[in-house]
N, C-alpha and C positions, 0 to 999 in steps of 0.2 A: 642890809650894810655887812660888808664883807670882813672877814674875821684874818687879822695878820696871821704871820706866819710863825711867830712865836706861839702865837696862841694856839695854831693846829697843830704846833712840836709838843705842845701840852696836852694837847688833847689826843695825840696818837699815842703818849706815855701813859694814860689813863687805862687807853683800851689795849693798850700792854699787858697791864698788872693783868687784866683778867685773862689773859691768854688760856693759862691751865688751869684758872679757879671756874672759870664759867666761861667758856669756849663761846655760848652763843649771843653772850650781853659782850663781847671782845669783840663779835662781828659786827655786831649792832650799832657800837660804837664807831669801829674803825670804817663802816660804810659810810657814816656820816660825814667823818672826816675827809674821804676821798671825796666826798660829792663837792667839799669844799674847797679843798686844794686844786680840782680840777678848774673851778669858778676861777682863782687867783694864778692860774698855772705853777701851782709850785710842785716842780717834779719829787724834791724831799719829801714832802707832806703826802703827795699819790703814791710815790715808791712804799712809804713807811703802811700807810694805812692797807695797802694790799698785801703786804709783808703779814701785817698780824691778820688778816683772814685768811691767807694760807698756810700759818700756825695753826689757829683757831683750828680749821677746819681736817688737820690732823691729829688734835686730840678729839675730834669727833668722829672717829674714824673713815672719813668721807677723803681718802686718801687723792682719787681723781681731782677733784675738785683742789686740793690742798696742793698738789705738785703744779694745778696751773697757774693757779696765783704768786706759790714760790718762783715760779720760772719768768711770769711779768717782772714782779718786785725784783729778782735778779737782774733782769736787764735793765731796766728804770737805775739801779744803783751806781751799775758800771757805768751806761754813758752819763749821768752827771758826776763821775768816778769819785763817788763817796765813800772812800774804803771800809769805814767799818760799816757799812748800810750792807754792802758785800759779804762781809764776814758773817754781822748779823744772820743771813740769806740764807748765806751758803753752811750755817749751824742749824738753822730751819729745816734747809732739805736735809741736809745728814739726818735729822732726829725721823723723817718721815721715809728717809731709806730704812734708816734700821728697828721702824714699826711695823716695816712692811717684811723685813728680815734680806734685805739688799748690802748685806754687812761689808763688800765690797767698796760698794758707790758711797757707803754712809763714813769708812773710814776714810775715803779720798776727801770728800767734802768737810769732814772734822782737821783733818793736817791742813787743809786751805786754811779754815777762818784762823786756824792757831796761827800759822805764817803771819797773815795781816795784823792779827792783835799783837804778835810778839812785834813787827815793825812800827805799832802806831802805839806802842807801850797799853796798852790798852789791857790793866789787870783781871777785871771782869767776865772780858770775853775769854783769852785764856782760862781763866778756870773753868769755865762753861765749854771750852774746846775738850781739855784737859779731860771732864768729867764724860764727854761721847766719845772720847777716845779709849777711857778707860773701858766703857759699858762696851762700844766693839769688839774692842781684844778679849773680854768678855765672853760674849758669843762666842770667838771664834776656836773660845780652848787658849789662848795667848796668855794665861793668869799673871804670870811673872812681870809682863808688860804693863798688863793692866792696871796690876796694883803698885807702878812704878809712877804711872799716868795721874792715876787718882791720888797718890797723895802728893804728887807735883802741885794739884789742886786745891789741896787742903789747906798743903803751907801756905797757900799765897790768900785761900780764902778769912783763913786763921787773921795772919798777919793785917789785912784790911776789914778785921773784922765786920766780912758781910756774912749775911744769915740768908740769903734768897737761893744761891747754887751748893752750900756746906750742906743740906738735907738730901740731896740727890748724891752728894759724892759719899755719904755715910751712909747712903742704902746702898753704893756700887761696890763699899767695901767688905759691907755685909752679905753681900750677893756670891762675892768670889771666898769669904770666909766657909759659907755655904757648902760651896761645890768643892772644896780641900776638905770636906769634913768639920770644920770647925763650928758645929751648930751655936754652940752657946755662946761661940765672940763674935758670931753672926746675930744672934739676939739684941745683944747690948749693942754693935752700931744698929740695928734698926731702931731700936726703943729711943737711941737719943735722933737721931732721923726725921723721927716722927713727932716727940717733944719741940723741937724747931716749925717742925711744920707747923700743929697745931696751934704755934702761937703766931704763926703767919697765916693763921686758916686759910693753909694749900691744901682743900681736901684730895687734889690729885694728885700729889705727893703721898700723901698721908695713905692714901689707900694702897699704895707701891709697900710703903714699909710693913702694912698688916697686911698683905697679901705673902711679902718675903717673912715676918715671922711665922705665917701658917706654914710653910716650905720646911720653915727651921723644927719647926715642932712636929710635922709631920715625918722628917726622916728622923728625928729621934723617938718616934715613935709612940707621941703623945699625942693621941689624935683627937681626944678632948678638945686640947687647948689649941690644937690646930684650927680643929670646927669652930671655934668661936672667933675666931681669928679671922677666917673664909669668909665667915657671913656677913661681919661687918664691914670688912672689905667689900663684898658685893654691893651692901646698902649704899655704902658711898659709889662706887662706879655706876649703882645705876641711877642714883639721883642725878650724878655729872652728864650721863650720856653717852660715857665711858664702854661704849658696845664691846672695843675688845677685848679691854682689861675684864670687866663684866664676863663674856664667854670662856673668860682664861680661866678666872677663879670660880665661873661654876662648874667646870672640869675639876677642878683638883678637890673644890667642896665633895663631888660625887665619888672620887676616888677615896677619898677620907670615910664616907660612910661604905665603902666597900670593905675596907677594911676593919670599919669597925662591925662588919656581917649585917649592918642596915642596908638588905639591898634593895626595899623598896623607896628608901629614901636616895640610894646613890643610883637608882634606874631614872626619877626624876630629875635629879643634878644634873646627869650625863646628859639624856635626853635634849633638856633644853638648851647645855651647853652647845649640843649636836645643830639644834636645829635655828641658835643664834650667829653661828660660826658660817652657817649655812647662807643667812639673809645679809651678811657680811663679807661674802667671799674669804673667811678668813681659813684656807683649807687647813694649812697644821694645828690648829685649834681641832677644828671638824673629826680630823684626822686621830688625834690624841682621843678624841670624844668615842670614838667608833672604837679605838684599840680598846677603851676603858671596858665599853660597853659589850664586845664580843668577850673578854674576860668575867666579866658577870652574868653571862647569860651559859657559859660554858660551865660555870661554877653550880649554876641553876639547873642544869642539865637541860637547857631548854634549846637543844642544838641547832634547829631549824635558822632561830632568832640568830645567833653562836653565828650562825654561817653568814648570814646574811652581813654583818657587820663587822664580821672581819674580811670579807669579799671587798665593803665597800673600805675597810683599811687598807688593804693592798691596790686597791685602785687608786685611792685620794695619794698612796705613798708613790705609786708611778704616774703620776700627773704631773706631780711636785717634783721628780727627779728632771723627766721631762722639760719642765718650764724653767727650772732651774738650768738645764745645759742650753739650751735655745737662748734663754736669757743673755748666758754669758757667750755664746759664737755672737749673736744679735749686736751685743757689747763692743766684743773683740772687734767687730766687723764696719761698725760705728765707729769708733775709735782709729781706726786703720785711714777711711774718706777721710773723717775729719781732720786729723792729722797733716795728710796731704794737703786739704782746702789751707790749712792754719800756717804750715811751710811757706808756700807760696806767696800769701798773705804778709807772713815775718821779710822775708826773703825782699817782697817788692819798699817794704819799710824800710830796710837796714840798708837796699843799694840806693837808695833815691836821696840818701841823705850826704853830703861832701861835706859836712863837719863832723871831724874825728869823734867828739863828746857825743853828737848826738846820736853819732855811730855804736858806740860802745855802749851809752843806757840802753838806746833800741834793743841791743840785743838781750844787755838781763831781762827787762821788762817782760819780752816774748819767753825766753827759756824759764821766768819764774809763772809763767800760766801754764805748762805746761809739765815742771817737774819738781820736786823738791830742791828749792837751790835756796837754803837756808844762809849756805855762803856760798857767794859767787865771784870771779874773778877773774881779768883777760886783761893777761898779758901780749908785752907787744917786745919781740926779740931786737935788743941790739949788736949784732954779730962786734963788729968793731970796737966794741964798748966791752964786750963780751957779759952782758948785764940782761936782765929780764925786767921791764920797765911796767911796772900795776899805776895804769890809770887810772882802774874801776875796780875796784874790790869792797864788796857787799858781804855785812854780816849781822843775820837777822833783822835786815830792813836799815841796818846803819851803814852809812856810807863811811870806808873811811879815807885818811889821808894819802894819795899817792905816795908809791915808794917801789925801790927797786930790788934784783935778787941776784946773786952771784953767779954766775952759768960756774963758774970755778967751785961750788959747794957743792958734790955728788950727793949730799945727803936729803936732795928735795924731790919730791915728783915733778916739777914741773922743768926741772933742768934732764932729769930723764926723758921724759918726754918728745923736747925739743931734739936731745942729742941722737936719740932714737926713731924719730918720727914716727912714734908709734903711738897710740893711744894705751891711758890705763885708766882699767875697770874694778874698783874696790868693792864689795858688799859687804864685807866682815874683814875691819883692820886685822884682826889677829890670825885668821887664817889665811888672807889674800896675801899681807905685805912680804912674804918671804919671796915673792915672785918676781920684786923689782928688786931684788939685792939689799945694797946699802943706799938706797933713793928713798927709803920711809924711816924715820923716825915721830914717831908719835910727840917722845917729848920737844923734839925741834920741832914740830908744829906747832905748841902749846909755847916755845920760847916765841916763836914768831907772829904767833897772835898778840901774846902781851904788850911784844915791842912796838906794835903797829895797832893800840887803843885799843882791844876786842876784848871785853872781858866775857869768859866763857866757861861755865861752870863742868863741862863736859866735854869730848875729844870728838871728834866728825867721826863715823863709822861707817860710813859710805862715802866713794870719791869718783868721780868722770875728769881726767883729765886728757885734752885732745887737742892734736898739735894744729895752729892755723896755718894752711899751704896756700903758697902761690909757687903752680908751678912744682917744680923740686923743692924748693926753696921753702924753711922754717919762716915764718914771718910774727910769729906768736903764739898764744897758747891759751885755751879758753877752760875752766874746771868750773863742775857743781861739789859742794858736799853737803852731806845731812847727816845728821847728828843719831838717825836711824840705821839699824841693822836694816841690809837689804832693802833698799830706800828705791834702786834703780833697777829696771828691765833692759832686755837688748831694745827693747820700741825707744827709751829712752835713748840708748846711746846712738841709735840710728838717728833718732830726732835732733842731737845735738852733733852728728858730722854732718847734717844735713846744712845745720844752723851756722857752722865752723865755715861750710864753704862761704856761705851768703855774708859772712861776717870777712873774709878775707876779699871778696870784692868791695864791702865798704868800706875799708883800711888801705887797701889799693886805691879807689878811688878819693877818699880822703886828702890822701898824701899827695895825689898829681896836684889835686885840688888849690891842696897848701903850697905845692912849689908854683902852681903857676901862677898863684896869688902875688908868690914873695919876684918873681921874675917880672909883673906886672910893674909890682913896683921898683924894680929897679932900672927898665926898659920906658919909662915914661920919655925918656928927653932923645929918643933913639924912635920914631913914627916906623919908620920899615918894620924894624925888630918887635914894636910894638902890636902892629898888625898882624905878625905871625902869630902872636903869643894869642890873639883874639881867637884867630884861625883855631890854634891850637884850644881853648877854654872850648869853643863851638865844639871842636872834634868828640870833647869829654862829654860834655853835653848831650850830643848825639848820642855818642856810644851808651851812655846812660840810659837815654830813651830807650835803643836800642833793647838794651840789658830788660830793662824791666818790660818792655811788650812781649823777648823772647821767652823768658821765666813762666809767663801765664801759659806759656803752650804744653798741651799736655800730648803731641804725636810730633814723631818727627820729621814729616813730610810739609807740618805746619810750620817747626822751629827753622826747616829752608828756608820754605816762600816768605818770612816775614824777617830773618836778618839779608835775604836778597834783595826784595823791595828797598831795605833802607841804607844799604851799604854801597850802592853805586853812588851814594852823596861824599861818597870817601873817598874812593877810588873806581878802577877800571874793573868792574866784576862781572867783562859779558860770561864768563861760565865759575859759575856757582856749587861749590857742593860739599859735602860735610860726612865724610863715609863711619860706618859703626862698627866697631870691632865684634867677632863671632867668633866667640872663645869655641864654639864644640866643633864648628868648621876649621877653626885658623885662619879664618879669612879676614879683609873690610869689605862691608856693604856699604853701597852708595845708592841711597832712598831719594826719589823729587828731585836730582841734581838738572841745574840749569842751563842752558844755552844760549845768549840771544833771545831772551824770553820766553824761552820754551822747554817745557821739561824733558828730560833725555829718558828713553828705558834705564829700569834698575840694571844695575851692573856690578862685580866684584870679582878682587883678585886676592892670591894668597899672601899673606904676610911673609911668607918666604920666597915671595918673585923678588929677586935681586934686582929688576930691570923696571920697577915702577918707585918714581921717585915718593908717591903714598906711603910704601911699603918700609921705604928708608926709613922716612919723616916718624912711622910708628915705630919701627922696630929701634931706631936709636934715641926718641926723644929727642930728636933735635928740628930744629927749621929748616926749609928749605928757600933758597932766593934763586929763583933763575930769570935773567932779563936778555937772555939771545939762548935762546934752547940749545942751535948747536955748537953752540961752545960752552955752556955752561951744565949742560946735561950729564956729559962724561964724569963729573966732581961727586954725583949718585946714585950711576946707576953701569952697570956691566953693560948691555947692551941696547942702544934706541927701537923703542918699538913703537908701533902706532899705537893711538891714542884708543884706551879701555873703551870712550863711549865718545863720538862728537868728534870733531877737529880736534889735532892736533894744535897748540897753542905756542906760542914765540915767549910768552914771559907766564910766572906761576910763584904763588906761596903756597907752602905747606904748612900747616901751623901744628903741632902733637895738641891733643885735647886729653888734658890729664884730671884726673876726680882720685882723693885721697892719695896722691900718690903713684896713682897705676895707669897707663895709658888705655884709652877707650874708647879713641877714632881719632880721627883727621879733619881739619878744617883747608878748604884750597881757596882761592882765588885766582881766574887763568884772564888773560888779554890774548889776541889776536896781532898786538904791536907788541916791538921791540923796546926796552926798558921801560914797561911798565909802571915799575914798582920803587918805592924808594926805602929805605929801613925805616923811615916815621912810617910809612903804611904797615910794616911787619906788627913795629910795635902796635899799631892799632891793633890788629889783627892780635895779636898777641894778647891783649885785654880783652876783647870780644871774648876769645877763646872761655876765658874763664866762665864769663856769661850763658856762656851755649855750654860747656859740660855740664854746669848747674841745669841747664834748661834740659838738654838729654836727659840729664838723671832723674829727672821727675817725669819724664814722659815714659821714661822707661817704666818708673815706679808705679804710672799708671796702667802701664799694660800689663806689668805684673798684678797689680791691684785686681785689675778686673779675672784677671786668670783665678786670684786665691778666693775672689767673692763666686766665681764657678765653684772651684772646689770644696769651701767651706760649705755652700749650699746642699753640696752634692754627701756631705760631712753629716749636715742636719738632717736630710732626708732618710741617710740609712741608720743614725743615730735613732730617728722618730719611729723605723719600722722595727728593729730589733728592739726599742721596748714596748714597742706595739704587741710583738709573739711572746717576749717576756711578761708583758701584765694578762694576754690570752693565758700564755701555761699557768699562772699564779690563780689566775679566776676560774679555769675546770680543775685545779687540781684541788683545791679548797671548795670548792662547792658540790664533788664527790667523795662518799662516804665508805662506798665499797675497795677495799685495798687491792684486787685485780685492777679495776676498772683505772685505778690513781696510776698502777703500773703502768700501765698500756698508756694511758694521758701521757704519762711523763717521757715515755720512747716517741708516741706521735711528733709529739712537739721539739722533743731531741732532733730528731729527724729531722727537722723544717732548718734548724740553725746549722749543722756541722754534719760531716759525714758518720752517719752510725750502721755504718755495715752492718757491723758485731755491735748488740748491744745486750747490757744484763745489769739486774738491779739483784744482788743477795742480800740479806735479811741473818744478821749475827743472832745466832742462837746459843748464850752463855752458857746454858744446863747444857748442852749436847755436846759442846766446842766444835759448832758446826756454824760455816755460811749458806746458808739453805737458799736455792736461786729459784726464788718464784717466776721469773718473768725471765729469756733468756733466746735472743733472736739473732741467726745467721743468713743474712743475706735475705731475710722479707719472710724469713722460716723460723716458727717459734718450735722451741727444744719442750720438753716435758720438763716439770720440776726436777732438780737432784739438787743434792747437796756437795759440799767441800770440806774436808776438815781444816777448820780453824786453829792447828798444830803445824801443820805441813810449811816451815818454811820458805819451802820452795817458790811459794806463790806470788805473785804481785798484791791479790787481794787482801793476801794475810798481812803482807808489808802496810798497806796502806791502812789496816784497822789496827793494827796493832802500834803504829807510829803516827795518826791521827795523821797524817798528809798525803797529799794529791801523790798520786805516779805519773809522769808526763814525759812520753817517748817518741821521738818523730822517726827514730830507728833501734828498733829494738837489738839488735845484735850487736852496736858500739854501745849501748846505753843500758844494757840490764842489769851491769853489776854495779851501775852508780845505787840499788834499789837489792838487790838480791846477791848473797855471796858464791852461793849454787844454785845454779838453774836445771832441771831437767829437762835437755832440748826433745827428749822423747813422750813429754809430758805436754798435756795442751798449755798451749800459752793463753792465758786469761780465764775463760767463761768457758769455752766452747771444748767439744768434743775435735780429736785430730782432723784436718783435711785436707786435701792437695798443695793447697794455696797454707802460706803463712802468714798472721798479723806483720806489719811493719812499724806501725805506731798504734799507741792506745792513751788511754787515759783511764785511771781510777781515782776516784770521789768519794772521801769518808762521808758519810749521812751522819750527823750530827744533830743530838738534841739534848737541849743544856750540860754543851760539852760532854756527852756519854757517846761511844759511838755507837750507831744499832745495826746498821750496814754500808753495803759500798755501794755504788753504782759507775759502770764501764762502759765506754764507748773504746770501739778499735775499728783499724783499718788495713786494706790490702795494699794502702800506696805506704 
């Protein structure tokens, strides 16, 4: 007997409740629900079960399986358009990102789920999201933002009297108190949280409370109390199989025993933490345990073990640094490739619709997936009435009634954008608003929101406004706004600019379609006129299909071929070409031009060539229409020249290709017949030029993307090589216990990284007030040790030590007085004896130990 959908939902809820308390039981229950959901083809039940399994694996520290299952769940919920499911899964993915230390991705996922919860008025979800964001901002050191997010969550929790999420929020507030030094207040928050967790029998969260209380007592140097709380925490985490937490608490317990000078117990717990962290690939905990063990063995004067663990500490630190850098660069490349693909798909969907309402809402949906669009608006400019008509405005998921703005009111950012035909980019209202003069008034924005039925508790902090252009004309404005500071990056701005191009095409298409429909209604009585309208409608449809095909092209030649194959249905295009402007050469370059079905060789000519109609079209941004070459050509050129490639035509059209207000090339069709073209065909090509401009932008973006991938790959390789050399330096130095060998090792490794023609290390002798140079090398020759007077203020080494700051010069004659009031030129510059050559570049860096200067290191070059 099959189980019904409502019963499966109930079983899924039961499995989810066990998710943190008993992850293994949650997985077992969810897998049974998954089997039943597959039998009945109940997609929501299947997605919910997979979500529970993924989240539970996260609490069992099996992050690979967690990511796999959560990714599947997110795809399923997205496919069936189950918004709360998408939000819940995004939250769980954010938790895994948080546990694995990927705080940037965690923040993105928590913001994503918060936006959905706000739009669906899911208060429990909002509380969870605020807690997640508070945790992430705590980890990255933004304590004020973290405190604000957690308190927002706490207010909702207390008003709704929920108790599941509140303990986590209290734990987060306690952590911030600890970090800010208010340990007694932290303990009060932790204890409140623990009391709630005990009532809920939530041992996983209780373990976090115990760990936090232990940390608080440790910072207050009440080590016995810290010890008892860490021990209780470890017992719970061991019983739950929460290995990451167990390793973390074992490391802290070992550190407590170290402070109590119970070194044998400290060694036992630190070793256990080290081995457990290594098994679960917890490199950060393993690194901390290695550092603690190094301190322990140094204290016990077991120098061999000290060197071994110190070496392991630096090795892990180097690996974590390299992994983080590679992860970030890989993330940037993936994001760039994904954005290109997504933008192409967005363009297809926007331009494929002929209904204005659908166009506008599609733009919003797509933008909201790519950036924080807490407030989104798309307004159409009506020049005759001097109004901006906002047909679509959405504030935190709620659609507002359409309204208009007066273009004469200069205190609006939208008006400034349209009048100046320029973008507005604000990431901090207080800092950036002065750039736009009277066009910004936060009080004005609040009044407008109130007027248009938006309940707001705060004011937007980040804004983007972009004009929607049709050639040189503004036809509207698109805006996204966020209540967070620094919500938008240059990537977001570029994405929105591209979407604005597609929005322009969509709006123009829908307006043409509406106009055609109106004409069809008026012309039903007149057969001949009706046929013309049908043909016009067919042309619009064909243009739309051509546009859809070419916007998927990723090379210029591909764009040319696709347009040529389609355009002959609309007009005589015996010759067809697209010219791209080359900024560096100041030429128009024609690639893949076609004449009588055959591809012509590539050719180009200067934009300053006054005898080419293409140059006239580009520089003037004006269309060229010739139907009789000998009669009409004189309007556009001074001298009649032979064709740049192929044969001379009788008729031609040139249309400028415009992108973001700038000419980027030209489009041309040509015929060997006189009077081949009409004004209607010029209008058709003008519409097609918008699609082609967009397609060319995609093609050029793709070409530059390939180049960026090569550059980024080279950067990663160089970064890896430098990191590897630095790692080798660190390991060679810490494994050497003889001072002279240490100094020479530093010289050898430094010489691999930079020009160290002259190299020296001086040790400060405070009693004698001298700098003793144990190692000094000039062009490979090692000098005998010598010393310098630390009271002689005419030396760069003395300035470096006195000021505890580096000296950095690439032209000594010009820059030396930045550091010394007087410099004796007859005296050696730096550390060497005088030679025929003089050093031209040098660096001095102070050697510090616990903020105390112990010496100086210098490299110098004759270049």
